[in-house]
Rosetta silent file (secondary structure, phi, psi, omega in degrees, C-alpha in Angstrom):
SEQUENCE: MKIEPKSNLNYSNIILEFESPTSVRNKTHYLVGFVFLVLNKIRHKLQGYKSARGFSSDLIEKALAHDLSIITRWRDYLKKYTETTNNDVFKGKKILELGPGADLGVGLLLLSEKAKSYSAIDVHNLVKATPPAFYEYLFKYLEKSDIDTNIEELRKQLDLTEGERNEGLNYHFRKDFDLSLFPDMHFDLVVSNAAFQQFDNPVKTISQLSKIAKSGAKFIALIDLKTHTRYLKTKDPLNIYRYNDFIFKPLRFKGSPNRMRPYEYENALKSHGWKDIKIYPRLQLNMDYLPKVSHTLNKKFRDDSNQMHYLTVVICATKL
SCORE:     score description
SCORE:     0.000 S_00000001
   1 L     0.000  127.600  178.569  101.942   38.575  130.022 S_00000001
   2 L   -97.426  128.582  178.901   99.365   40.775  131.679 S_00000001
   3 L   -98.268  116.887  178.167   98.821   44.199  130.120 S_00000001
   4 L   -87.930  137.601  175.013   97.910   46.813  132.663 S_00000001
   5 L   -56.626  137.033  178.721   95.880   49.797  131.473 S_00000001
   6 L  -142.117  155.972  178.207   98.116   52.832  131.231 S_00000001
   7 L   -68.740  153.090  175.582   97.797   56.434  130.228 S_00000001
   8 L   -83.993    9.265 -178.818   98.912   57.460  126.754 S_00000001
   9 L   -98.494  154.303  170.553  100.916   60.264  128.369 S_00000001
  10 L    55.068   42.036  178.552  104.593   60.440  129.307 S_00000001
  11 L  -127.207  103.188 -174.904  105.628   57.253  127.567 S_00000001
  12 L   -91.959  129.585  177.382  108.739   57.703  125.417 S_00000001
  13 L  -125.395   27.946  175.546  109.525   55.182  122.718 S_00000001
  14 L   -96.303  109.853 -175.552  112.262   57.116  120.920 S_00000001
  15 L  -137.273  159.260  171.419  115.380   55.002  121.203 S_00000001
  16 L  -129.315  117.830 -179.711  118.596   54.279  119.344 S_00000001
  17 E  -113.256  159.513  179.603  119.973   50.762  119.638 S_00000001
  18 E  -122.649  140.814  178.559  123.118   49.207  118.235 S_00000001
  19 E  -112.899  130.075 -178.187  123.571   45.751  116.757 S_00000001
  20 L  -129.532   89.611  176.426  126.969   44.054  116.922 S_00000001
  21 L   -55.073  143.254 -171.629  127.132   40.645  115.204 S_00000001
  22 L   -81.530  -18.802 -178.118  129.614   38.432  117.022 S_00000001
  23 L  -145.727  157.793  177.783  131.429   37.007  114.001 S_00000001
  24 L  -116.625  113.722 -179.387  132.246   37.806  110.380 S_00000001
  25 L  -134.046   71.445 -170.456  131.813   34.874  107.998 S_00000001
  26 H   -57.709  -50.477 -177.109  131.380   36.558  104.631 S_00000001
  27 H   -67.079  -43.354  179.537  131.687   33.552  102.342 S_00000001
  28 H   -63.068  -45.479 -178.309  129.620   31.291  104.565 S_00000001
  29 H   -68.287  -31.110  174.930  126.894   33.877  105.023 S_00000001
  30 H   -61.031  -47.743 -178.634  126.788   34.536  101.288 S_00000001
  31 H   -67.965  -44.467  179.990  126.098   30.860  100.616 S_00000001
  32 H   -63.146  -42.896  179.119  123.679   30.450  103.526 S_00000001
  33 H   -62.120  -40.001  178.604  121.805   33.601  102.508 S_00000001
  34 H   -62.526  -42.628  178.371  121.473   32.400   98.938 S_00000001
  35 H   -60.810  -42.975  179.357  119.995   29.103  100.129 S_00000001
  36 H   -66.001  -37.600  176.844  117.452   30.976  102.260 S_00000001
  37 H   -58.494  -44.751  179.981  116.518   33.224   99.317 S_00000001
  38 H   -65.995  -47.079 -178.114  115.760   30.138   97.240 S_00000001
  39 H   -63.520  -40.754  179.571  113.876   28.359  100.041 S_00000001
  40 H   -66.262  -36.602  176.685  111.805   31.440  100.882 S_00000001
  41 H   -63.056  -44.420  179.493  110.874   31.865   97.224 S_00000001
  42 H   -65.355  -44.502 -179.805  109.722   28.225   97.059 S_00000001
  43 H   -60.118  -44.042 -179.797  107.848   28.485  100.352 S_00000001
  44 H   -64.689  -38.200  179.802  106.029   31.606   99.201 S_00000001
  45 H   -64.144  -34.918 -177.651  105.107   29.984   95.898 S_00000001
  46 H   -85.316  -37.454 -171.296  103.614   27.005   97.737 S_00000001
  47 H  -111.915  -19.984 -174.412  102.061   28.711  100.761 S_00000001
  48 L    79.367 -173.986 -178.644  101.717   32.402   99.913 S_00000001
  49 L   -96.469  116.686 -171.961  102.285   35.238  102.367 S_00000001
  50 L  -116.770  -17.361 -173.178  100.690   34.387  105.708 S_00000001
  51 L  -137.763  133.540  177.530  102.334   36.412  108.450 S_00000001
  52 L   -98.818   -3.199  179.591  103.227   40.082  108.866 S_00000001
  53 L  -149.189  170.389 -170.689  105.051   39.535  112.152 S_00000001
  54 L   -84.940   21.868  177.491  107.040   36.846  113.865 S_00000001
  55 L  -151.955  162.104 -176.055  104.227   35.439  116.013 S_00000001
  56 L   -77.273  148.850  175.015  100.671   34.174  115.664 S_00000001
  57 L   -66.342  -15.518  177.282   97.582   36.367  116.088 S_00000001
  58 L   -67.728  -19.554  176.123   96.385   33.744  118.566 S_00000001
  59 L   -83.442   77.057 -165.982   98.843   35.229  121.063 S_00000001
  60 H   -67.485  -35.198  178.489   96.350   37.958  121.803 S_00000001
  61 H   -66.281  -42.341  178.875   98.143   39.642  124.715 S_00000001
  62 H   -66.826  -38.282  179.842  101.341   39.870  122.712 S_00000001
  63 H   -64.158  -42.444  178.719   99.408   41.111  119.662 S_00000001
  64 H   -67.462  -42.409  177.573   97.770   43.929  121.642 S_00000001
  65 H   -58.538  -38.520  178.387  101.084   44.907  123.237 S_00000001
  66 H   -62.761  -47.278 -179.948  102.543   45.050  119.725 S_00000001
  67 H   -63.275  -41.140  178.437   99.759   47.342  118.469 S_00000001
  68 H   -62.598  -40.027 -179.118  100.089   49.612  121.498 S_00000001
  69 H   -67.093  -34.478  178.020  103.843   49.924  120.970 S_00000001
  70 H   -62.594  -48.029 -178.436  103.328   50.924  117.324 S_00000001
  71 H   -65.309  -41.385  178.248  100.977   53.761  118.265 S_00000001
  72 H   -60.805  -41.454  179.345  103.236   54.919  121.079 S_00000001
  73 H   -63.600  -47.827  178.644  106.186   55.008  118.679 S_00000001
  74 H   -58.452  -45.291 -177.906  104.271   57.024  116.090 S_00000001
  75 H   -59.194  -48.008 -174.590  103.069   59.444  118.749 S_00000001
  76 H   -68.497  -37.590  177.497  106.502   60.061  120.199 S_00000001
  77 H   -71.679  -36.058  175.818  108.210   60.543  116.855 S_00000001
  78 H   -63.634  -39.843  177.019  105.433   62.854  115.660 S_00000001
  79 H   -63.250  -42.374  177.865  105.855   64.906  118.817 S_00000001
  80 H   -64.644  -45.278 -176.794  109.599   65.082  118.235 S_00000001
  81 H   -64.515  -42.848 -177.216  109.165   65.912  114.553 S_00000001
  82 H   -90.835   -1.353  178.061  106.562   68.645  115.127 S_00000001
  83 L    55.303   53.046  178.877  108.261   69.867  118.312 S_00000001
  84 L  -125.146  154.706  173.532  105.121   69.630  120.397 S_00000001
  85 L  -102.922    0.274 -178.804  104.369   68.423  123.915 S_00000001
  86 L   -74.427  124.176 -179.556  100.736   67.746  122.980 S_00000001
  87 L   -82.042  -13.906 -175.792   99.942   64.023  123.227 S_00000001
  88 L   -86.858   53.428 -175.114   96.743   64.282  121.176 S_00000001
  89 L   -74.389  -14.329 -179.873   98.557   64.014  117.833 S_00000001
  90 L  -100.144  -13.398 -173.825   95.889   61.695  116.384 S_00000001
  91 L   -61.911  128.967  176.111   92.816   63.624  117.530 S_00000001
  92 L    75.483    4.986 -175.115   90.587   64.828  114.701 S_00000001
  93 L   -93.836  142.145  167.083   92.875   63.348  112.025 S_00000001
  94 E   -89.675  112.635 -168.580   91.886   61.337  108.975 S_00000001
  95 E  -110.255  137.284  173.496   94.548   58.655  109.105 S_00000001
  96 E  -118.069  126.195  173.367   95.773   56.269  106.414 S_00000001
  97 E  -107.693  132.653  177.379   97.913   53.273  107.332 S_00000001
  98 E  -100.480  117.769  179.604   99.926   51.515  104.647 S_00000001
  99 L    73.584   61.789 -176.516  100.389   47.809  105.303 S_00000001
 100 L   -69.384  -22.202  174.597   98.480   47.317  108.590 S_00000001
 101 L    84.813 -129.176 -159.878   99.367   43.626  108.756 S_00000001
 102 L   -84.202  -17.472 -178.644   97.749   41.061  111.000 S_00000001
 103 L  -157.188  175.470  179.087   94.787   42.822  112.659 S_00000001
 104 L  -102.371   20.907 -179.681   92.766   46.023  112.930 S_00000001
 105 H   -61.064  -41.565  179.850   93.859   46.708  116.490 S_00000001
 106 H   -60.729  -44.163  179.676   95.866   49.781  115.521 S_00000001
 107 H   -61.378  -44.703  179.270   92.859   51.276  113.743 S_00000001
 108 H   -64.614  -39.404  179.018   90.546   50.711  116.706 S_00000001
 109 H   -66.995  -37.999  177.197   93.110   52.153  119.110 S_00000001
 110 H   -66.240  -39.460  176.058   93.545   55.248  116.930 S_00000001
 111 H   -64.887  -34.563  177.806   89.771   55.732  116.848 S_00000001
 112 H   -65.884  -22.823  177.529   89.754   55.392  120.637 S_00000001
 113 L   -95.712   22.562  171.414   92.170   58.332  120.691 S_00000001
 114 L    73.096   23.900  168.246   89.624   60.425  118.792 S_00000001
 115 L   -60.706  143.520 -178.604   91.000   60.060  115.280 S_00000001
 116 L   -68.632  -39.739  175.761   88.300   61.251  112.872 S_00000001
 117 E  -159.145  159.882  177.049   88.677   58.153  110.701 S_00000001
 118 E  -131.798  126.513  175.159   91.099   55.316  110.035 S_00000001
 119 E  -124.151  151.646 -179.621   91.718   53.780  106.629 S_00000001
 120 E  -149.382  149.769  176.129   94.170   51.037  105.712 S_00000001
 121 E  -138.648  141.243  179.667   95.295   49.175  102.637 S_00000001
 122 E  -142.433  164.661  176.589   97.305   45.990  102.269 S_00000001
 123 L   -81.133  -40.450 -176.853   98.265   43.531   99.551 S_00000001
 124 L  -110.171  141.030  178.483   97.215   40.454  101.530 S_00000001
 125 L   -84.131   74.604 -177.221   94.013   40.063  103.550 S_00000001
 126 H   -79.024  -25.236 -174.916   95.779   38.991  106.724 S_00000001
 127 H   -70.245  -15.660  179.899   93.178   40.413  109.132 S_00000001
 128 H   -63.649  -21.461 -179.003   90.645   37.761  108.117 S_00000001
 129 H   -91.921    2.252 -179.448   92.568   35.317  110.322 S_00000001
 130 L   -67.816  124.795 -179.990   92.362   37.523  113.424 S_00000001
 131 L   -69.267  140.149  178.360   90.598   35.588  116.201 S_00000001
 132 H   -55.301  -28.894 -179.645   87.513   37.354  117.644 S_00000001
 133 H   -61.281  -27.894  178.531   89.058   36.906  121.096 S_00000001
 134 H   -63.494  -46.702 -177.878   91.707   39.467  120.162 S_00000001
 135 H   -68.298  -36.126  176.053   89.147   42.222  119.659 S_00000001
 136 H   -62.821  -39.937  178.177   87.308   41.273  122.858 S_00000001
 137 H   -64.708  -41.117  178.540   90.593   41.512  124.722 S_00000001
 138 H   -62.629  -44.674 -179.530   91.257   44.920  123.157 S_00000001
 139 H   -64.341  -38.377  177.598   87.817   46.223  124.146 S_00000001
 140 H   -65.430  -37.865  176.741   88.294   44.984  127.723 S_00000001
 141 H   -60.197  -45.985 -178.431   91.666   46.742  127.811 S_00000001
 142 H   -66.722  -36.683  178.621   90.053   50.009  126.714 S_00000001
 143 H   -61.555  -34.291 -177.780   87.236   49.622  129.250 S_00000001
 144 H   -88.149  -13.399 -176.361   89.805   49.386  132.056 S_00000001
 145 L   -82.143  175.149  178.209   92.041   52.165  130.766 S_00000001
 146 L   -96.370   16.983  176.498   91.753   55.871  131.439 S_00000001
 147 L   -84.703  123.979 -178.839   91.086   56.599  127.779 S_00000001
 148 L   -81.500  104.864 -178.076   87.622   58.129  127.362 S_00000001
 149 L  -145.535  159.155 -179.491   86.121   56.268  124.427 S_00000001
 150 L   -95.566   99.431 -176.045   82.833   54.847  123.197 S_00000001
 151 H   -64.116  -39.126 -178.638   83.347   51.075  123.142 S_00000001
 152 H   -64.575  -36.228  177.373   79.993   50.381  121.527 S_00000001
 153 H   -66.613  -38.455  176.876   80.826   52.714  118.654 S_00000001
 154 H   -64.221  -41.748  176.867   84.123   50.878  118.163 S_00000001
 155 H   -60.069  -42.128  179.479   82.270   47.547  118.122 S_00000001
 156 H   -61.275  -46.338 -178.686   79.888   48.974  115.522 S_00000001
 157 H   -63.247  -39.575  177.911   82.764   50.147  113.310 S_00000001
 158 H   -64.478  -43.769  178.995   84.454   46.747  113.549 S_00000001
 159 H   -61.365  -42.933  179.012   81.205   44.955  112.659 S_00000001
 160 H   -61.200  -45.581 -178.374   80.688   47.236  109.661 S_00000001
 161 H   -65.309  -42.745  179.113   84.216   46.665  108.408 S_00000001
 162 H   -65.706  -23.087  175.177   84.015   42.897  108.860 S_00000001
 163 L   -92.952   13.359  179.002   80.823   43.037  106.822 S_00000001
 164 L    59.589   36.147  175.459   82.690   44.979  104.114 S_00000001
 165 L  -124.266   80.928 -174.557   80.698   48.136  104.865 S_00000001
 166 L   -67.613  142.402  175.197   83.408   50.657  105.678 S_00000001
 167 L  -137.501  -94.476  177.333   82.564   53.790  107.616 S_00000001
 168 L   -87.271  -19.495  178.644   84.988   55.193  110.193 S_00000001
 169 E  -117.415  103.985 -171.764   87.150   52.072  110.121 S_00000001
 170 E  -112.258  126.376  179.106   88.101   51.355  106.510 S_00000001
 171 E  -130.103  129.044  178.469   90.069   48.311  105.394 S_00000001
 172 E  -132.802  146.253  170.698   91.000   47.415  101.833 S_00000001
 173 E  -133.406  132.777 -178.116   93.284   44.806  100.330 S_00000001
 174 L  -144.997  133.829 -179.911   94.421   44.849   96.729 S_00000001
 175 L   -65.469  -27.330  178.867   97.173   42.909   95.041 S_00000001
 176 L   -87.297   -5.815  178.685   98.106   45.988   93.001 S_00000001
 177 L    49.586   43.528 -176.538   98.231   48.172   96.156 S_00000001
 178 L   -86.180  117.914 -176.816   96.628   50.995   94.179 S_00000001
 179 H   -83.531   -1.453 -177.690   95.907   54.011   96.394 S_00000001
 180 H   -67.431   -9.518  177.499   93.700   55.684   93.788 S_00000001
 181 H   -70.966  -16.339 -179.405   90.648   54.146   95.497 S_00000001
 182 L   -91.652  151.941  179.934   90.949   56.831   98.189 S_00000001
 183 L   -64.214  147.317  177.366   89.619   60.392   97.736 S_00000001
 184 L   -67.173  148.688  175.581   92.074   63.098   96.628 S_00000001
 185 L    48.603   48.520 -169.894   93.445   65.513   99.244 S_00000001
 186 L  -107.914  -39.115 -167.439   91.750   63.515  101.989 S_00000001
 187 E   -95.951  140.953  176.383   94.237   62.400  104.652 S_00000001
 188 E   -90.892  -22.980 -173.771   95.826   64.440  107.443 S_00000001
 189 E  -149.284  130.153  176.174   98.256   61.728  108.490 S_00000001
 190 E  -115.808  127.037 -176.235   99.882   58.782  106.707 S_00000001
 191 E  -128.959  154.953  177.074  101.472   56.108  108.903 S_00000001
 192 E  -159.390  143.844  179.499  103.275   52.837  108.324 S_00000001
 193 E  -128.973  111.022  175.555  105.107   50.325  110.480 S_00000001
 194 L    50.455   47.043 -179.863  107.746   48.009  108.991 S_00000001
 195 L  -126.449  -36.820 -175.166  105.930   47.747  105.663 S_00000001
 196 H   -55.742  -33.892 -177.914  107.584   50.087  103.140 S_00000001
 197 H   -67.871  -10.392 -178.906  110.605   47.804  102.820 S_00000001
 198 H  -107.454   -1.581 -179.625  108.273   45.123  101.446 S_00000001
 199 L   -73.183  141.104  178.217  106.442   47.214   98.843 S_00000001
 200 L   -65.632  -38.260 -176.659  107.078   46.248   95.236 S_00000001
 201 L  -139.232   78.053 -177.699  107.197   49.872   94.112 S_00000001
 202 H   -59.870  -33.335 -179.266  107.661   52.321   97.014 S_00000001
 203 H   -65.394  -41.991  176.311  108.256   55.255   94.643 S_00000001
 204 H   -62.611  -41.551  178.539  104.869   54.695   92.977 S_00000001
 205 H   -60.649  -44.515  179.343  103.243   54.466   96.413 S_00000001
 206 H   -65.459  -38.072  176.969  104.815   57.771   97.464 S_00000001
 207 H   -60.682  -43.988  179.598  103.716   59.342   94.177 S_00000001
 208 H   -67.842  -31.730  178.140  100.114   58.269   94.817 S_00000001
 209 H   -61.253  -33.176 -177.333  100.294   59.596   98.379 S_00000001
 210 H   -63.924  -20.494 -178.905  100.932   63.069   97.002 S_00000001
 211 H   -91.572  -24.019 -174.390   97.435   63.031   95.482 S_00000001
 212 H  -109.095   -3.721  176.718   95.483   61.786   98.494 S_00000001
 213 E   -97.170  139.020  177.481   97.274   63.654  101.306 S_00000001
 214 E   -69.791  158.013  170.158   96.190   67.171  102.244 S_00000001
 215 E   -61.423  129.297 -176.907   98.602   70.074  102.179 S_00000001
 216 E    91.403   -5.743  178.521  100.305   70.039  105.574 S_00000001
 217 E   -61.981  150.025  179.562   99.629   66.330  106.094 S_00000001
 218 E  -104.301  149.424  178.554  102.266   64.438  108.050 S_00000001
 219 E  -124.991  131.554  175.060  103.976   61.209  107.031 S_00000001
 220 E  -142.735  126.539 -178.228  105.632   58.822  109.461 S_00000001
 221 E  -142.323  128.344  167.592  107.013   55.401  108.603 S_00000001
 222 E   -87.829  129.487 -177.089  109.237   52.961  110.414 S_00000001
 223 E  -124.732  122.970 -179.334  111.272   51.096  107.794 S_00000001
 224 E   -92.585  108.076 -171.842  113.150   47.876  108.543 S_00000001
 225 L   -93.765   -6.154 -172.551  116.172   47.865  106.230 S_00000001
 226 L   -91.111  174.266  174.394  117.908   44.721  107.391 S_00000001
 227 L   -59.026  139.577 -176.087  117.727   41.089  106.340 S_00000001
 228 L   -97.653  -20.018 -178.708  114.439   39.496  107.461 S_00000001
 229 L   -58.823  125.521 -171.174  115.407   35.808  107.592 S_00000001
 230 L   -55.610  -41.729 -177.484  115.231   34.885  111.260 S_00000001
 231 L   -67.013  -32.910 -171.641  118.491   32.930  111.313 S_00000001
 232 L   -99.886  -18.118 -168.338  120.492   35.689  109.585 S_00000001
 233 L   -65.190  -21.440  173.279  119.001   38.970  110.760 S_00000001
 234 L  -103.812  -28.555 -179.817  121.287   39.185  113.806 S_00000001
 235 L   -78.018  -36.282 -177.535  124.209   37.126  112.480 S_00000001
 236 L  -148.562   71.199 -171.109  124.431   38.895  109.099 S_00000001
 237 L   -62.944  -19.017  178.962  121.922   41.783  109.036 S_00000001
 238 L   -98.520   18.196 -172.508  123.167   43.082  105.660 S_00000001
 239 H   -56.171  -41.513 -176.245  122.877   39.706  103.945 S_00000001
 240 H   -64.702  -17.197 -178.746  120.300   40.781  101.336 S_00000001
 241 H   -90.885    3.371  179.700  122.734   43.447  100.104 S_00000001
 242 H   -78.648  -22.193 -167.245  125.394   40.904   99.185 S_00000001
 243 L  -102.599  144.544  175.865  123.737   39.833   95.924 S_00000001
 244 L   -77.147  167.236 -176.087  123.619   41.508   92.538 S_00000001
 245 H   -61.947  -30.456 -179.747  120.278   42.175   90.859 S_00000001
 246 H   -60.494  -33.199  177.742  120.751   39.223   88.512 S_00000001
 247 H   -90.158  -45.140 -168.973  120.503   36.906   91.531 S_00000001
 248 H   -72.644  -46.050 -173.448  118.305   38.890   93.883 S_00000001
 249 H   -61.352  -42.867  178.704  115.433   40.080   91.690 S_00000001
 250 H   -64.949  -19.360 -178.063  114.327   36.642   90.395 S_00000001
 251 H   -97.587    4.066  175.570  114.194   35.419   93.990 S_00000001
 252 L   -78.423  158.896  173.946  111.969   38.256   95.221 S_00000001
 253 L  -151.754  168.081 -179.294  108.265   37.799   95.933 S_00000001
 254 L   -61.659  117.908 -178.488  105.454   39.954   97.296 S_00000001
 255 L   108.873   -8.126  177.853  106.451   40.692  100.872 S_00000001
 256 L   -91.286  159.606 -174.907  110.214   40.237  100.499 S_00000001
 257 L   -60.652  143.097  179.075  112.649   43.166  101.013 S_00000001
 258 L   -96.929   -9.613  175.087  113.034   45.690   98.183 S_00000001
 259 L    69.215   18.138  172.482  116.517   46.924   99.321 S_00000001
 260 L   -70.126  140.480 -178.749  115.688   50.659   99.044 S_00000001
 261 L  -102.413  164.858 -174.303  117.976   52.758  101.238 S_00000001
 262 H   -53.665  -42.470 -177.418  117.053   55.867  103.294 S_00000001
 263 H   -64.122  -29.217  178.953  118.353   58.420  100.765 S_00000001
 264 H   -71.179  -37.812  174.081  116.141   56.833   98.074 S_00000001
 265 H   -64.290  -42.848  179.499  113.050   57.277  100.248 S_00000001
 266 H   -61.099  -45.886  179.248  114.085   60.865  100.911 S_00000001
 267 H   -62.574  -40.178  179.891  114.560   61.572   97.192 S_00000001
 268 H   -64.922  -42.531  178.375  111.199   59.996   96.345 S_00000001
 269 H   -63.795  -45.218  179.764  109.407   62.078   98.969 S_00000001
 270 H   -59.724  -44.617 -174.518  111.093   65.296   97.814 S_00000001
 271 H   -75.150   -9.330  179.959  110.285   64.699   94.169 S_00000001
 272 L  -119.993   28.830  167.420  106.608   64.022   94.918 S_00000001
 273 L    91.238   25.720  176.475  105.759   67.060   96.990 S_00000001
 274 E  -115.598  146.498 -176.668  106.962   66.361  100.512 S_00000001
 275 E  -131.462  178.787  177.236  109.214   68.657  102.557 S_00000001
 276 E    48.938   49.164 -175.591  110.978   68.890  105.923 S_00000001
 277 E   -80.989  126.372  178.908  112.076   65.268  105.632 S_00000001
 278 E  -121.200  135.183  176.948  113.725   63.867  108.734 S_00000001
 279 E  -116.116  115.854 -179.045  115.380   60.465  109.015 S_00000001
 280 E  -106.040  113.672  175.776  115.742   59.158  112.557 S_00000001
 281 E   -67.698  140.185 -179.568  117.970   56.066  112.981 S_00000001
 282 E  -119.150  -36.525  174.750  116.475   53.542  115.379 S_00000001
 283 E  -133.966  125.346 -177.431  118.747   50.509  115.001 S_00000001
 284 E  -123.817  150.871  170.226  122.335   50.865  113.803 S_00000001
 285 E   -75.355  143.277  171.717  125.198   48.533  113.070 S_00000001
 286 L   -61.053  129.471 -174.320  128.242   48.906  115.251 S_00000001
 287 L   -68.290  -15.665  174.108  130.690   50.919  113.146 S_00000001
 288 L   -74.066  -25.358 -177.791  133.529   48.526  114.046 S_00000001
 289 L   -83.916  -38.336 -172.005  131.648   45.732  112.312 S_00000001
 290 H   -54.736  -46.366 -179.314  130.628   47.486  109.094 S_00000001
 291 H   -60.518  -21.822 -177.985  134.111   47.715  107.470 S_00000001
 292 H   -76.075  -17.338 -178.306  134.490   43.947  107.869 S_00000001
 293 H  -120.601  -20.748 -171.096  131.548   43.269  105.551 S_00000001
 294 H   -59.526  -35.226 -178.467  131.081   46.381  103.382 S_00000001
 295 L   -71.557  -11.836  179.459  133.669   45.312  100.780 S_00000001
 296 L   -99.931   -2.060  178.035  131.714   42.068  100.232 S_00000001
 297 L   -76.975  161.246  172.719  128.379   43.790   99.509 S_00000001
 298 L   -55.311  143.825 -170.657  127.100   44.321   95.999 S_00000001
 299 H   -55.168  -35.852 -175.877  128.942   47.310   94.518 S_00000001
 300 H   -70.140  -11.219  178.886  125.915   49.597   94.427 S_00000001
 301 H  -105.071   11.137 -178.615  125.632   49.354   98.230 S_00000001
 302 L   -91.954  -16.614 -179.297  129.254   50.250   99.017 S_00000001
 303 L   -70.977  145.517 -177.350  128.893   54.006   98.573 S_00000001
 304 H   -61.188  -24.162 -178.347  128.569   56.040  101.783 S_00000001
 305 H   -61.904  -20.891 -179.126  125.286   57.532  100.560 S_00000001
 306 H   -74.783  -17.005 -179.409  123.628   54.189  101.333 S_00000001
 307 L    46.813   58.661 -174.467  124.240   54.604  105.081 S_00000001
 308 L   -66.451  -12.484  176.016  124.587   50.853  105.455 S_00000001
 309 L   -75.904  -12.796  176.298  124.977   51.209  109.215 S_00000001
 310 E   -82.507  118.185  178.400  121.258   52.106  109.376 S_00000001
 311 E  -101.730  -33.398  175.112  119.265   48.918  109.984 S_00000001
 312 E  -141.336  135.400  178.789  115.957   50.520  111.035 S_00000001
 313 E  -134.446  158.263  168.190  114.856   54.123  110.557 S_00000001
 314 E  -114.328  126.053 -179.498  111.816   56.302  111.161 S_00000001
 315 E  -112.179  129.444  176.863  111.122   58.784  108.359 S_00000001
 316 E  -121.316  148.409  179.003  108.894   61.828  108.855 S_00000001
 317 E  -157.285  166.976  179.850  107.810   64.390  106.254 S_00000001
 318 E  -127.421  135.635 -179.486  105.211   67.097  105.567 S_00000001
 319 E   -75.776  133.208  177.192  103.106   67.469  102.414 S_00000001
 320 L   -62.864    0.000    0.000  103.583   70.735  100.538 S_00000001
């Protein structure tokens, strides 16, 4: 796939899609899902957590396209949330990303769009496996684009970070995911892409954000609420919600879904100093399908407040 340089203007990535599994096999999917829970637990114990996305970082064109799509999505939802037509939503901002995943491409791209600084924290040091060719490809992309940026300064920031000397591009990994390492009242914008659903304690993370985000800071997170197992995520997207805590919790590991629902994120944000919370559905279950499986879910997920038809959402909020 060839990526052509394109302007960061007039590119909308606000969409609502629907997922309609073709068959309902509740008993079979319960058993199959349980087997995958066990196998994934064993695999993680033996191999650890190695991938934040469904493809290798060696696929550098695909990796850059992925990073570009993340930034475009954040930009468009921030514009919608703040009701602005201004595309420079990252300019001059001190940005914190939670769970950056496989590379530092997003951080470099945000700096190219005149962000004041980019910081990121993750549980696993996945970026150490990023091939140097990826960053060279990214720099060549920026050189050919119409984005006015200082490539040499970006190279310098990357070199500093890779040498564990953070400056404008800050990367940290900690198994405890403790945000207290960042200065209080520091960040203008907190972003996350498909990571919150994997945090061990999202409420604690949101609580810590309230101390390091400035008043008026914006929060935007895409949260993937569905089953992650590749075989089941389209056939039985609510599979992880079938099991009671007695079964599910012992089979969890760092990086597996936490099963928090949108209203729980909203309540956590409200109780820790965030306002104007908006939840934008991005991927929904077909409402004809949901009644066929909802009665087989664990009881705590049968109430309407769980909005089980939401499979992926974008949540935006503002710090008081």
